[in-house]
mmCIF entry with sequence, helices, sheets and N, C-alpha, C, O atoms, coordinates in Angstrom:
data_MODEL
# 
_entry.id   MODEL 
# 
_entity.id                         1 
_entity.type                       polymer 
_entity.pdbx_number_of_molecules   1 
# 
_entity_poly.entity_id                      1 
_entity_poly.type                           'polypeptide(L)' 
_entity_poly.nstd_linkage                   no 
_entity_poly.nstd_monomer                   no 
_entity_poly.pdbx_seq_one_letter_code       MLPQNRKDYMTIHAAAFYVLPPAFDVVNFYQGRFVSLRIRRRHP 
_entity_poly.pdbx_seq_one_letter_code_can   MLPQNRKDYMTIHAAAFYVLPPAFDVVNFYQGRFVSLRIRRRHP 
_entity_poly.pdbx_strand_id                 A 
# 
loop_
_entity_poly_seq.entity_id 
_entity_poly_seq.num 
_entity_poly_seq.mon_id 
_entity_poly_seq.hetero 
1 1  MET n 
1 2  LEU n 
1 3  PRO n 
1 4  GLN n 
1 5  ASN n 
1 6  ARG n 
1 7  LYS n 
1 8  ASP n 
1 9  TYR n 
1 10 MET n 
1 11 THR n 
1 12 ILE n 
1 13 HIS n 
1 14 ALA n 
1 15 ALA n 
1 16 ALA n 
1 17 PHE n 
1 18 TYR n 
1 19 VAL n 
1 20 LEU n 
1 21 PRO n 
1 22 PRO n 
1 23 ALA n 
1 24 PHE n 
1 25 ASP n 
1 26 VAL n 
1 27 VAL n 
1 28 ASN n 
1 29 PHE n 
1 30 TYR n 
1 31 GLN n 
1 32 GLY n 
1 33 ARG n 
1 34 PHE n 
1 35 VAL n 
1 36 SER n 
1 37 LEU n 
1 38 ARG n 
1 39 ILE n 
1 40 ARG n 
1 41 ARG n 
1 42 ARG n 
1 43 HIS n 
1 44 PRO n 
# 
_struct_asym.id          A 
_struct_asym.entity_id   1 
# 
_struct_conf.conf_type_id            HELX_P 
_struct_conf.id                      HELX_P1 
_struct_conf.pdbx_PDB_helix_id       AA1 
_struct_conf.beg_label_comp_id       LEU 
_struct_conf.beg_label_asym_id       A 
_struct_conf.beg_label_seq_id        2 
_struct_conf.pdbx_beg_PDB_ins_code   ? 
_struct_conf.end_label_comp_id       ARG 
_struct_conf.end_label_asym_id       A 
_struct_conf.end_label_seq_id        42 
_struct_conf.pdbx_end_PDB_ins_code   ? 
_struct_conf.beg_auth_comp_id        LEU 
_struct_conf.beg_auth_asym_id        A 
_struct_conf.beg_auth_seq_id         2 
_struct_conf.end_auth_comp_id        ARG 
_struct_conf.end_auth_asym_id        A 
_struct_conf.end_auth_seq_id         42 
_struct_conf.pdbx_PDB_helix_class    1 
_struct_conf.details                 ? 
_struct_conf.pdbx_PDB_helix_length   41 
# 
_struct_conf_type.id          HELX_P 
_struct_conf_type.criteria    ? 
_struct_conf_type.reference   ? 
# 
loop_
_atom_site.group_PDB 
_atom_site.id 
_atom_site.type_symbol 
_atom_site.label_atom_id 
_atom_site.label_alt_id 
_atom_site.label_comp_id 
_atom_site.label_asym_id 
_atom_site.label_entity_id 
_atom_site.label_seq_id 
_atom_site.pdbx_PDB_ins_code 
_atom_site.Cartn_x 
_atom_site.Cartn_y 
_atom_site.Cartn_z 
_atom_site.occupancy 
_atom_site.B_iso_or_equiv 
_atom_site.pdbx_formal_charge 
_atom_site.auth_seq_id 
_atom_site.auth_comp_id 
_atom_site.auth_asym_id 
_atom_site.auth_atom_id 
_atom_site.pdbx_PDB_model_num 
ATOM 1   N N  . MET A 1 1  ? -4.455  -0.567  19.844  1.00 0.00 ? 1  MET A N  1 
ATOM 2   C CA . MET A 1 1  ? -5.362  -1.560  19.102  1.00 0.00 ? 1  MET A CA 1 
ATOM 3   C C  . MET A 1 1  ? -5.691  -1.026  17.832  1.00 0.00 ? 1  MET A C  1 
ATOM 4   O O  . MET A 1 1  ? -5.778  -1.783  16.866  1.00 0.00 ? 1  MET A O  1 
ATOM 5   N N  . LEU A 1 2  ? -5.919  0.409   17.705  1.00 0.00 ? 2  LEU A N  1 
ATOM 6   C CA . LEU A 1 2  ? -6.271  0.933   16.435  1.00 0.00 ? 2  LEU A CA 1 
ATOM 7   C C  . LEU A 1 2  ? -5.033  0.799   15.458  1.00 0.00 ? 2  LEU A C  1 
ATOM 8   O O  . LEU A 1 2  ? -5.219  0.331   14.334  1.00 0.00 ? 2  LEU A O  1 
ATOM 9   N N  . PRO A 1 3  ? -3.799  1.191   15.855  1.00 0.00 ? 3  PRO A N  1 
ATOM 10  C CA . PRO A 1 3  ? -2.687  1.038   14.948  1.00 0.00 ? 3  PRO A CA 1 
ATOM 11  C C  . PRO A 1 3  ? -2.415  -0.262  14.419  1.00 0.00 ? 3  PRO A C  1 
ATOM 12  O O  . PRO A 1 3  ? -2.041  -0.433  13.259  1.00 0.00 ? 3  PRO A O  1 
ATOM 13  N N  . GLN A 1 4  ? -2.622  -1.321  15.369  1.00 0.00 ? 4  GLN A N  1 
ATOM 14  C CA . GLN A 1 4  ? -2.498  -2.710  14.941  1.00 0.00 ? 4  GLN A CA 1 
ATOM 15  C C  . GLN A 1 4  ? -3.490  -3.222  13.998  1.00 0.00 ? 4  GLN A C  1 
ATOM 16  O O  . GLN A 1 4  ? -3.187  -4.018  13.109  1.00 0.00 ? 4  GLN A O  1 
ATOM 17  N N  . ASN A 1 5  ? -4.751  -2.744  14.195  1.00 0.00 ? 5  ASN A N  1 
ATOM 18  C CA . ASN A 1 5  ? -5.810  -3.002  13.139  1.00 0.00 ? 5  ASN A CA 1 
ATOM 19  C C  . ASN A 1 5  ? -5.483  -2.416  11.762  1.00 0.00 ? 5  ASN A C  1 
ATOM 20  O O  . ASN A 1 5  ? -5.649  -3.008  10.696  1.00 0.00 ? 5  ASN A O  1 
ATOM 21  N N  . ARG A 1 6  ? -4.970  -1.107  11.928  1.00 0.00 ? 6  ARG A N  1 
ATOM 22  C CA . ARG A 1 6  ? -4.612  -0.425  10.590  1.00 0.00 ? 6  ARG A CA 1 
ATOM 23  C C  . ARG A 1 6  ? -3.475  -1.191  9.897   1.00 0.00 ? 6  ARG A C  1 
ATOM 24  O O  . ARG A 1 6  ? -3.478  -1.363  8.678   1.00 0.00 ? 6  ARG A O  1 
ATOM 25  N N  . LYS A 1 7  ? -2.521  -1.638  10.687  1.00 0.00 ? 7  LYS A N  1 
ATOM 26  C CA . LYS A 1 7  ? -1.303  -2.353  10.151  1.00 0.00 ? 7  LYS A CA 1 
ATOM 27  C C  . LYS A 1 7  ? -1.846  -3.526  9.405   1.00 0.00 ? 7  LYS A C  1 
ATOM 28  O O  . LYS A 1 7  ? -1.598  -3.696  8.211   1.00 0.00 ? 7  LYS A O  1 
ATOM 29  N N  . ASP A 1 8  ? -2.668  -4.424  10.188  1.00 0.00 ? 8  ASP A N  1 
ATOM 30  C CA . ASP A 1 8  ? -3.243  -5.564  9.537   1.00 0.00 ? 8  ASP A CA 1 
ATOM 31  C C  . ASP A 1 8  ? -3.977  -5.250  8.263   1.00 0.00 ? 8  ASP A C  1 
ATOM 32  O O  . ASP A 1 8  ? -3.889  -5.942  7.249   1.00 0.00 ? 8  ASP A O  1 
ATOM 33  N N  . TYR A 1 9  ? -4.708  -4.165  8.379   1.00 0.00 ? 9  TYR A N  1 
ATOM 34  C CA . TYR A 1 9  ? -5.597  -3.919  7.112   1.00 0.00 ? 9  TYR A CA 1 
ATOM 35  C C  . TYR A 1 9  ? -4.684  -3.466  5.939   1.00 0.00 ? 9  TYR A C  1 
ATOM 36  O O  . TYR A 1 9  ? -4.981  -3.762  4.781   1.00 0.00 ? 9  TYR A O  1 
ATOM 37  N N  . MET A 1 10 ? -3.551  -2.733  6.245   1.00 0.00 ? 10 MET A N  1 
ATOM 38  C CA . MET A 1 10 ? -2.545  -2.406  5.152   1.00 0.00 ? 10 MET A CA 1 
ATOM 39  C C  . MET A 1 10 ? -1.933  -3.644  4.764   1.00 0.00 ? 10 MET A C  1 
ATOM 40  O O  . MET A 1 10 ? -1.809  -3.804  3.550   1.00 0.00 ? 10 MET A O  1 
ATOM 41  N N  . THR A 1 11 ? -1.485  -4.642  5.591   1.00 0.00 ? 11 THR A N  1 
ATOM 42  C CA . THR A 1 11 ? -0.887  -5.794  5.232   1.00 0.00 ? 11 THR A CA 1 
ATOM 43  C C  . THR A 1 11 ? -1.799  -6.723  4.349   1.00 0.00 ? 11 THR A C  1 
ATOM 44  O O  . THR A 1 11 ? -1.278  -7.466  3.517   1.00 0.00 ? 11 THR A O  1 
ATOM 45  N N  . ILE A 1 12 ? -3.210  -6.680  4.539   1.00 0.00 ? 12 ILE A N  1 
ATOM 46  C CA . ILE A 1 12 ? -4.073  -7.504  3.879   1.00 0.00 ? 12 ILE A CA 1 
ATOM 47  C C  . ILE A 1 12 ? -4.202  -6.718  2.514   1.00 0.00 ? 12 ILE A C  1 
ATOM 48  O O  . ILE A 1 12 ? -4.293  -7.363  1.470   1.00 0.00 ? 12 ILE A O  1 
ATOM 49  N N  . HIS A 1 13 ? -4.212  -5.420  2.504   1.00 0.00 ? 13 HIS A N  1 
ATOM 50  C CA . HIS A 1 13 ? -4.379  -4.727  1.342   1.00 0.00 ? 13 HIS A CA 1 
ATOM 51  C C  . HIS A 1 13 ? -3.182  -4.936  0.320   1.00 0.00 ? 13 HIS A C  1 
ATOM 52  O O  . HIS A 1 13 ? -3.381  -5.093  -0.884  1.00 0.00 ? 13 HIS A O  1 
ATOM 53  N N  . ALA A 1 14 ? -1.935  -4.924  0.894   1.00 0.00 ? 14 ALA A N  1 
ATOM 54  C CA . ALA A 1 14 ? -0.724  -5.134  0.134   1.00 0.00 ? 14 ALA A CA 1 
ATOM 55  C C  . ALA A 1 14 ? -0.747  -6.572  -0.341  1.00 0.00 ? 14 ALA A C  1 
ATOM 56  O O  . ALA A 1 14 ? -0.425  -6.814  -1.504  1.00 0.00 ? 14 ALA A O  1 
ATOM 57  N N  . ALA A 1 15 ? -1.104  -7.529  0.476   1.00 0.00 ? 15 ALA A N  1 
ATOM 58  C CA . ALA A 1 15 ? -1.184  -9.007  0.085   1.00 0.00 ? 15 ALA A CA 1 
ATOM 59  C C  . ALA A 1 15 ? -2.051  -9.133  -1.071  1.00 0.00 ? 15 ALA A C  1 
ATOM 60  O O  . ALA A 1 15 ? -1.686  -9.789  -2.046  1.00 0.00 ? 15 ALA A O  1 
ATOM 61  N N  . ALA A 1 16 ? -3.263  -8.502  -1.024  1.00 0.00 ? 16 ALA A N  1 
ATOM 62  C CA . ALA A 1 16 ? -4.272  -8.487  -2.200  1.00 0.00 ? 16 ALA A CA 1 
ATOM 63  C C  . ALA A 1 16 ? -3.692  -7.908  -3.442  1.00 0.00 ? 16 ALA A C  1 
ATOM 64  O O  . ALA A 1 16 ? -3.842  -8.453  -4.535  1.00 0.00 ? 16 ALA A O  1 
ATOM 65  N N  . PHE A 1 17 ? -2.967  -6.697  -3.257  1.00 0.00 ? 17 PHE A N  1 
ATOM 66  C CA . PHE A 1 17 ? -2.401  -6.072  -4.327  1.00 0.00 ? 17 PHE A CA 1 
ATOM 67  C C  . PHE A 1 17 ? -1.417  -6.942  -5.113  1.00 0.00 ? 17 PHE A C  1 
ATOM 68  O O  . PHE A 1 17 ? -1.344  -6.898  -6.341  1.00 0.00 ? 17 PHE A O  1 
ATOM 69  N N  . TYR A 1 18 ? -0.652  -7.747  -4.332  1.00 0.00 ? 18 TYR A N  1 
ATOM 70  C CA . TYR A 1 18 ? 0.386   -8.576  -4.939  1.00 0.00 ? 18 TYR A CA 1 
ATOM 71  C C  . TYR A 1 18 ? -0.218  -9.940  -5.327  1.00 0.00 ? 18 TYR A C  1 
ATOM 72  O O  . TYR A 1 18 ? 0.430   -10.644 -6.102  1.00 0.00 ? 18 TYR A O  1 
ATOM 73  N N  . VAL A 1 19 ? -1.331  -10.345 -4.883  1.00 0.00 ? 19 VAL A N  1 
ATOM 74  C CA . VAL A 1 19 ? -1.904  -11.712 -5.184  1.00 0.00 ? 19 VAL A CA 1 
ATOM 75  C C  . VAL A 1 19 ? -2.847  -11.669 -6.244  1.00 0.00 ? 19 VAL A C  1 
ATOM 76  O O  . VAL A 1 19 ? -2.858  -12.575 -7.078  1.00 0.00 ? 19 VAL A O  1 
ATOM 77  N N  . LEU A 1 20 ? -3.742  -10.593 -6.312  1.00 0.00 ? 20 LEU A N  1 
ATOM 78  C CA . LEU A 1 20 ? -4.867  -10.457 -7.294  1.00 0.00 ? 20 LEU A CA 1 
ATOM 79  C C  . LEU A 1 20 ? -4.376  -10.332 -8.671  1.00 0.00 ? 20 LEU A C  1 
ATOM 80  O O  . LEU A 1 20 ? -4.865  -11.062 -9.533  1.00 0.00 ? 20 LEU A O  1 
ATOM 81  N N  . PRO A 1 21 ? -3.374  -9.402  -8.998  1.00 0.00 ? 21 PRO A N  1 
ATOM 82  C CA . PRO A 1 21 ? -3.019  -9.254  -10.517 1.00 0.00 ? 21 PRO A CA 1 
ATOM 83  C C  . PRO A 1 21 ? -2.553  -10.601 -11.207 1.00 0.00 ? 21 PRO A C  1 
ATOM 84  O O  . PRO A 1 21 ? -2.902  -10.883 -12.353 1.00 0.00 ? 21 PRO A O  1 
ATOM 85  N N  . PRO A 1 22 ? -1.782  -11.375 -10.472 1.00 0.00 ? 22 PRO A N  1 
ATOM 86  C CA . PRO A 1 22 ? -1.482  -12.673 -11.210 1.00 0.00 ? 22 PRO A CA 1 
ATOM 87  C C  . PRO A 1 22 ? -2.606  -13.691 -11.336 1.00 0.00 ? 22 PRO A C  1 
ATOM 88  O O  . PRO A 1 22 ? -2.636  -14.601 -12.164 1.00 0.00 ? 22 PRO A O  1 
ATOM 89  N N  . ALA A 1 23 ? -3.583  -13.409 -10.357 1.00 0.00 ? 23 ALA A N  1 
ATOM 90  C CA . ALA A 1 23 ? -4.689  -14.284 -10.506 1.00 0.00 ? 23 ALA A CA 1 
ATOM 91  C C  . ALA A 1 23 ? -5.515  -13.907 -11.878 1.00 0.00 ? 23 ALA A C  1 
ATOM 92  O O  . ALA A 1 23 ? -5.937  -14.711 -12.710 1.00 0.00 ? 23 ALA A O  1 
ATOM 93  N N  . PHE A 1 24 ? -5.620  -12.660 -11.895 1.00 0.00 ? 24 PHE A N  1 
ATOM 94  C CA . PHE A 1 24 ? -6.435  -12.116 -13.118 1.00 0.00 ? 24 PHE A CA 1 
ATOM 95  C C  . PHE A 1 24 ? -5.650  -12.416 -14.374 1.00 0.00 ? 24 PHE A C  1 
ATOM 96  O O  . PHE A 1 24 ? -6.275  -12.646 -15.409 1.00 0.00 ? 24 PHE A O  1 
ATOM 97  N N  . ASP A 1 25 ? -4.342  -12.431 -14.365 1.00 0.00 ? 25 ASP A N  1 
ATOM 98  C CA . ASP A 1 25 ? -3.471  -12.842 -15.439 1.00 0.00 ? 25 ASP A CA 1 
ATOM 99  C C  . ASP A 1 25 ? -3.757  -14.254 -15.891 1.00 0.00 ? 25 ASP A C  1 
ATOM 100 O O  . ASP A 1 25 ? -3.863  -14.581 -17.072 1.00 0.00 ? 25 ASP A O  1 
ATOM 101 N N  . VAL A 1 26 ? -3.873  -15.073 -14.844 1.00 0.00 ? 26 VAL A N  1 
ATOM 102 C CA . VAL A 1 26 ? -4.033  -16.541 -15.177 1.00 0.00 ? 26 VAL A CA 1 
ATOM 103 C C  . VAL A 1 26 ? -5.522  -16.762 -15.740 1.00 0.00 ? 26 VAL A C  1 
ATOM 104 O O  . VAL A 1 26 ? -5.753  -17.498 -16.699 1.00 0.00 ? 26 VAL A O  1 
ATOM 105 N N  . VAL A 1 27 ? -6.537  -16.027 -15.020 1.00 0.00 ? 27 VAL A N  1 
ATOM 106 C CA . VAL A 1 27 ? -7.778  -16.028 -15.645 1.00 0.00 ? 27 VAL A CA 1 
ATOM 107 C C  . VAL A 1 27 ? -7.913  -15.634 -17.075 1.00 0.00 ? 27 VAL A C  1 
ATOM 108 O O  . VAL A 1 27 ? -8.627  -16.258 -17.860 1.00 0.00 ? 27 VAL A O  1 
ATOM 109 N N  . ASN A 1 28 ? -7.217  -14.593 -17.395 1.00 0.00 ? 28 ASN A N  1 
ATOM 110 C CA . ASN A 1 28 ? -7.349  -14.014 -18.780 1.00 0.00 ? 28 ASN A CA 1 
ATOM 111 C C  . ASN A 1 28 ? -6.494  -14.947 -19.693 1.00 0.00 ? 28 ASN A C  1 
ATOM 112 O O  . ASN A 1 28 ? -6.746  -15.011 -20.896 1.00 0.00 ? 28 ASN A O  1 
ATOM 113 N N  . PHE A 1 29 ? -5.510  -15.652 -19.141 1.00 0.00 ? 29 PHE A N  1 
ATOM 114 C CA . PHE A 1 29 ? -4.774  -16.445 -19.966 1.00 0.00 ? 29 PHE A CA 1 
ATOM 115 C C  . PHE A 1 29 ? -5.525  -17.800 -20.460 1.00 0.00 ? 29 PHE A C  1 
ATOM 116 O O  . PHE A 1 29 ? -5.447  -18.299 -21.583 1.00 0.00 ? 29 PHE A O  1 
ATOM 117 N N  . TYR A 1 30 ? -6.282  -18.280 -19.330 1.00 0.00 ? 30 TYR A N  1 
ATOM 118 C CA . TYR A 1 30 ? -7.086  -19.368 -19.625 1.00 0.00 ? 30 TYR A CA 1 
ATOM 119 C C  . TYR A 1 30 ? -8.356  -19.021 -20.495 1.00 0.00 ? 30 TYR A C  1 
ATOM 120 O O  . TYR A 1 30 ? -8.861  -19.866 -21.234 1.00 0.00 ? 30 TYR A O  1 
ATOM 121 N N  . GLN A 1 31 ? -8.809  -17.839 -20.383 1.00 0.00 ? 31 GLN A N  1 
ATOM 122 C CA . GLN A 1 31 ? -10.003 -17.482 -21.173 1.00 0.00 ? 31 GLN A CA 1 
ATOM 123 C C  . GLN A 1 31 ? -9.561  -17.229 -22.573 1.00 0.00 ? 31 GLN A C  1 
ATOM 124 O O  . GLN A 1 31 ? -10.318 -17.463 -23.514 1.00 0.00 ? 31 GLN A O  1 
ATOM 125 N N  . GLY A 1 32 ? -8.356  -16.757 -22.740 1.00 0.00 ? 32 GLY A N  1 
ATOM 126 C CA . GLY A 1 32 ? -7.740  -16.592 -24.012 1.00 0.00 ? 32 GLY A CA 1 
ATOM 127 C C  . GLY A 1 32 ? -7.516  -17.969 -24.745 1.00 0.00 ? 32 GLY A C  1 
ATOM 128 O O  . GLY A 1 32 ? -7.836  -18.067 -25.930 1.00 0.00 ? 32 GLY A O  1 
ATOM 129 N N  . ARG A 1 33 ? -7.016  -18.946 -24.119 1.00 0.00 ? 33 ARG A N  1 
ATOM 130 C CA . ARG A 1 33 ? -6.826  -20.309 -24.510 1.00 0.00 ? 33 ARG A CA 1 
ATOM 131 C C  . ARG A 1 33 ? -8.124  -20.940 -24.969 1.00 0.00 ? 33 ARG A C  1 
ATOM 132 O O  . ARG A 1 33 ? -8.182  -21.575 -26.022 1.00 0.00 ? 33 ARG A O  1 
ATOM 133 N N  . PHE A 1 34 ? -9.258  -20.744 -24.100 1.00 0.00 ? 34 PHE A N  1 
ATOM 134 C CA . PHE A 1 34 ? -10.561 -21.267 -24.483 1.00 0.00 ? 34 PHE A CA 1 
ATOM 135 C C  . PHE A 1 34 ? -11.205 -20.577 -25.653 1.00 0.00 ? 34 PHE A C  1 
ATOM 136 O O  . PHE A 1 34 ? -11.938 -21.194 -26.426 1.00 0.00 ? 34 PHE A O  1 
ATOM 137 N N  . VAL A 1 35 ? -10.919 -19.228 -25.790 1.00 0.00 ? 35 VAL A N  1 
ATOM 138 C CA . VAL A 1 35 ? -11.404 -18.571 -26.901 1.00 0.00 ? 35 VAL A CA 1 
ATOM 139 C C  . VAL A 1 35 ? -10.735 -19.108 -28.226 1.00 0.00 ? 35 VAL A C  1 
ATOM 140 O O  . VAL A 1 35 ? -11.358 -19.411 -29.244 1.00 0.00 ? 35 VAL A O  1 
ATOM 141 N N  . SER A 1 36 ? -9.327  -19.180 -28.047 1.00 0.00 ? 36 SER A N  1 
ATOM 142 C CA . SER A 1 36 ? -8.639  -19.656 -29.173 1.00 0.00 ? 36 SER A CA 1 
ATOM 143 C C  . SER A 1 36 ? -8.949  -21.041 -29.578 1.00 0.00 ? 36 SER A C  1 
ATOM 144 O O  . SER A 1 36 ? -8.868  -21.353 -30.767 1.00 0.00 ? 36 SER A O  1 
ATOM 145 N N  . LEU A 1 37 ? -9.343  -22.004 -28.560 1.00 0.00 ? 37 LEU A N  1 
ATOM 146 C CA . LEU A 1 37 ? -9.689  -23.359 -28.871 1.00 0.00 ? 37 LEU A CA 1 
ATOM 147 C C  . LEU A 1 37 ? -11.024 -23.221 -29.663 1.00 0.00 ? 37 LEU A C  1 
ATOM 148 O O  . LEU A 1 37 ? -11.244 -23.862 -30.690 1.00 0.00 ? 37 LEU A O  1 
ATOM 149 N N  . ARG A 1 38 ? -11.949 -22.284 -29.077 1.00 0.00 ? 38 ARG A N  1 
ATOM 150 C CA . ARG A 1 38 ? -13.229 -22.210 -29.839 1.00 0.00 ? 38 ARG A CA 1 
ATOM 151 C C  . ARG A 1 38 ? -13.077 -21.751 -31.257 1.00 0.00 ? 38 ARG A C  1 
ATOM 152 O O  . ARG A 1 38 ? -13.767 -22.244 -32.149 1.00 0.00 ? 38 ARG A O  1 
ATOM 153 N N  . ILE A 1 39 ? -12.208 -20.837 -31.478 1.00 0.00 ? 39 ILE A N  1 
ATOM 154 C CA . ILE A 1 39 ? -11.984 -20.335 -32.880 1.00 0.00 ? 39 ILE A CA 1 
ATOM 155 C C  . ILE A 1 39 ? -11.321 -21.446 -33.705 1.00 0.00 ? 39 ILE A C  1 
ATOM 156 O O  . ILE A 1 39 ? -11.607 -21.554 -34.898 1.00 0.00 ? 39 ILE A O  1 
ATOM 157 N N  . ARG A 1 40 ? -10.526 -22.204 -33.170 1.00 0.00 ? 40 ARG A N  1 
ATOM 158 C CA . ARG A 1 40 ? -9.877  -23.359 -33.922 1.00 0.00 ? 40 ARG A CA 1 
ATOM 159 C C  . ARG A 1 40 ? -10.955 -24.430 -34.246 1.00 0.00 ? 40 ARG A C  1 
ATOM 160 O O  . ARG A 1 40 ? -10.884 -25.067 -35.297 1.00 0.00 ? 40 ARG A O  1 
ATOM 161 N N  . ARG A 1 41 ? -12.006 -24.640 -33.302 1.00 0.00 ? 41 ARG A N  1 
ATOM 162 C CA . ARG A 1 41 ? -12.966 -25.649 -33.670 1.00 0.00 ? 41 ARG A CA 1 
ATOM 163 C C  . ARG A 1 41 ? -13.883 -25.051 -34.744 1.00 0.00 ? 41 ARG A C  1 
ATOM 164 O O  . ARG A 1 41 ? -14.294 -25.724 -35.689 1.00 0.00 ? 41 ARG A O  1 
ATOM 165 N N  . ARG A 1 42 ? -14.180 -23.789 -34.566 1.00 0.00 ? 42 ARG A N  1 
ATOM 166 C CA . ARG A 1 42 ? -15.188 -23.140 -35.669 1.00 0.00 ? 42 ARG A CA 1 
ATOM 167 C C  . ARG A 1 42 ? -14.389 -23.138 -37.005 1.00 0.00 ? 42 ARG A C  1 
ATOM 168 O O  . ARG A 1 42 ? -14.975 -23.512 -38.021 1.00 0.00 ? 42 ARG A O  1 
ATOM 169 N N  . HIS A 1 43 ? -13.170 -22.766 -37.066 1.00 0.00 ? 43 HIS A N  1 
ATOM 170 C CA . HIS A 1 43 ? -12.384 -22.643 -38.251 1.00 0.00 ? 43 HIS A CA 1 
ATOM 171 C C  . HIS A 1 43 ? -11.095 -23.549 -38.287 1.00 0.00 ? 43 HIS A C  1 
ATOM 172 O O  . HIS A 1 43 ? -9.973  -23.095 -38.061 1.00 0.00 ? 43 HIS A O  1 
ATOM 173 N N  . PRO A 1 44 ? -11.347 -24.854 -38.587 1.00 0.00 ? 44 PRO A N  1 
ATOM 174 C CA . PRO A 1 44 ? -10.301 -25.728 -38.563 1.00 0.00 ? 44 PRO A CA 1 
ATOM 175 C C  . PRO A 1 44 ? -9.362  -25.456 -39.686 1.00 0.00 ? 44 PRO A C  1 
ATOM 176 O O  . PRO A 1 44 ? -8.353  -26.146 -39.828 1.00 0.00 ? 44 PRO A O  1 
# 
């Protein structure tokens, strides 16, 4: 029971390790687009 739970935990941890960085990249990309749009609106 314990090794299975540990395996599941490591699998979830690995999945989060592979899934979260691209999600943060997407968030940063969209934040950068919004910031650039704001700068373009301020300084046409």
